[in-house]
N, C-alpha and C positions, 0 to 999 in steps of 0.2 A: 689426260693422265691414264695409264693402264690400270685396270682393276687389280690384277694379280700378276706378280713377277717372282722370279727366283732370287732369294737372298744367297749371297756367296757361300754361306754356311751349309746350305743343303747340297751344294755341289761336291761335298766330300763324300756323299753317299753313292758310291759307285760299286760295280760288281766286285772289284778287288778290295774294297774297304771292309772294315769290321762292322760296318753299319748296314742297316736295311737299305735296299735299293729297288729301283724300278727298271725293268728291261727295256722300256720304251725310251723315246727321246725326251729331252728336257721340254721341248715344245708340246709333246703329247701329255706330259705331266701337267703342264700349265693348263692346257685345254680341259683335261679331265678334272682338275681341281676347280677350275672356274665353273664348269658345268655343274658339279656337285654342290658347290657353294650356292649357286642359284637354286638348284632343285631342293636343297635342304633348308633354304632360307636362313643360312647360318649368319649370325652377327657376332662381332667381337664382344668378349666379356668385359668386365670392369677393368681388367689389366691390359686390354687391347689385344687379346689373343682370341683367335677363332680356331675351332677344331672341326675339320671337315672329314667325314668318313668317306673312303674311296672304295670302289670295287677292287677285289684282291687280285684279279688277273694281271700277271706280269710283275708282281711284287714279291720280294724275297726278304725274309726276316734275318737280320744279323744277330738277333737275340734268340738264344736257344736254351732249352732246359738243360741243367747240368745233371749228368748221370753219375752214379757211383763208378769210380774208376777213371773218369775223365781227367785229363791232365790240364792244369790251369797255369797261367803265367801272370804274375802281377808286376807291373812296372810303375815307376813314379815319373810322370810326364805331364805336359800340358795337353789339353784336348786337341786332337788333330783338327785342323781347319778352323781353330778359334779365331774370331774376328778382332778380339781385343787382347791386350796383354793380361794374361791370367797366371795365377799360381799353379804349379804342378800339383797333381793329386794321384792317389793310388788308383790304377786301372787294372782290372782282371779280365782276361780273355780265356776262352776255351781253345785248346790246341787240337789240331787234327780233326776238326769238325767242319762241315759245310753249312752254308746258309740253308734254311728250309723255306718251302713255299709258305707265304703268308696266308693266314686265315682271318686276319683282321688288319685293316690299314686306316691310318688317320694322318691327314696332312695338318701340320701345325702352322698357322699363319699369324704373323704379327702385323699390326697396323704400322703405317709409316711413322706416326707420332710415338709409338711405343719403342720402335727401333732407334729413333733419333740418329745419333752419329753412326750407328751400325747398319743403317739402311743402305742397300745396294742400289736402289732405284728410287723413283718418285711415285711408285705405284701405291694404291690405297692399301693393299696387302702384299706381304712377301712371304713365300713359303720358306720357313726357316728349317724345318726338319720333316721327315716322313717317319712316322712310327709304324712299324709292321711287326706283327706278332704271330706266332704259331698258335697261340691261345685265342679262342673266340671270346670276346668280352661282350657282355649284355649291353643293350642300347643305353647310352649315357655313361657307361663305364669306360675307363681308359687303362692302358698299361700304366702301372705306377711309375711315377717319376723316380729316377735313381736317387738314393739318399744324398749323395754328394751334391747333385744338382739342386735338390731341395734345400740343403744347407746354404749353398751359394746364393740361391734366391732369397731365402728367409733372412740371411745376414746382409744382403745387399752387396755381395762381393762382386768383383769384376767378372763380367760375362754372365751374370745372373739377372733375372727379371724379378724385382721386388714382389714377394708374395709371402703370406703367412700360411702355415699348414696346421691342421688339427692333429692331435695325438694319434687318432686312428689312421690318418694318412701316412704318418711316419711308420707306424707298425706294419701297415700293408706293404709299404715300400721295402722295408727291411726284409720281410718274409719273402716277397717276390724276388728281390735281387740276390737273396741268399741262395735261391734255387735256379737262377738264370744268369747268363753272362753273354757278352758279345763273342762272336767267333773271332779267331785270329785273322788279321788282314792278310791278303795274299801278296806276295812280293811281285814286283815287276810292273 
């Protein structure tokens, strides 16, 4: 059984998407992640999730700071690339902005048992998403989870991973995502 594989959900993270992406191949991403997983001796937490910090070269952040005067668009839609049937929700993107070079990158891996029916392979871990930020977070810090994702997780909604959050996590998330948004996806 392979140790690390790609979950279908991470494959939505391409150059033309609104999401962070890696300029290298999927195979390069797998090799890089597995190497860092071993070097950092990362293990899954109690929810079956492992967070692996990656070198920033070749990574682009789809999340950018919002500046005064930026144009935003909000739509009501399902998550692009969602693996399960989910309810739509409000999504806001920044218009006429480009992705920026990442200064912090983290691969989010789920164990096979955590993914259950959403597993794409039989690997021990699957890369579900790449978080890439223009902001440099201190060791042990993470880009705050989006408030809607937190709600989906905490309430056990479809597409969420059951988890409880502390009030300070909610506050940090609201403040961060009030000042940041994904860039608009490129057509074509």
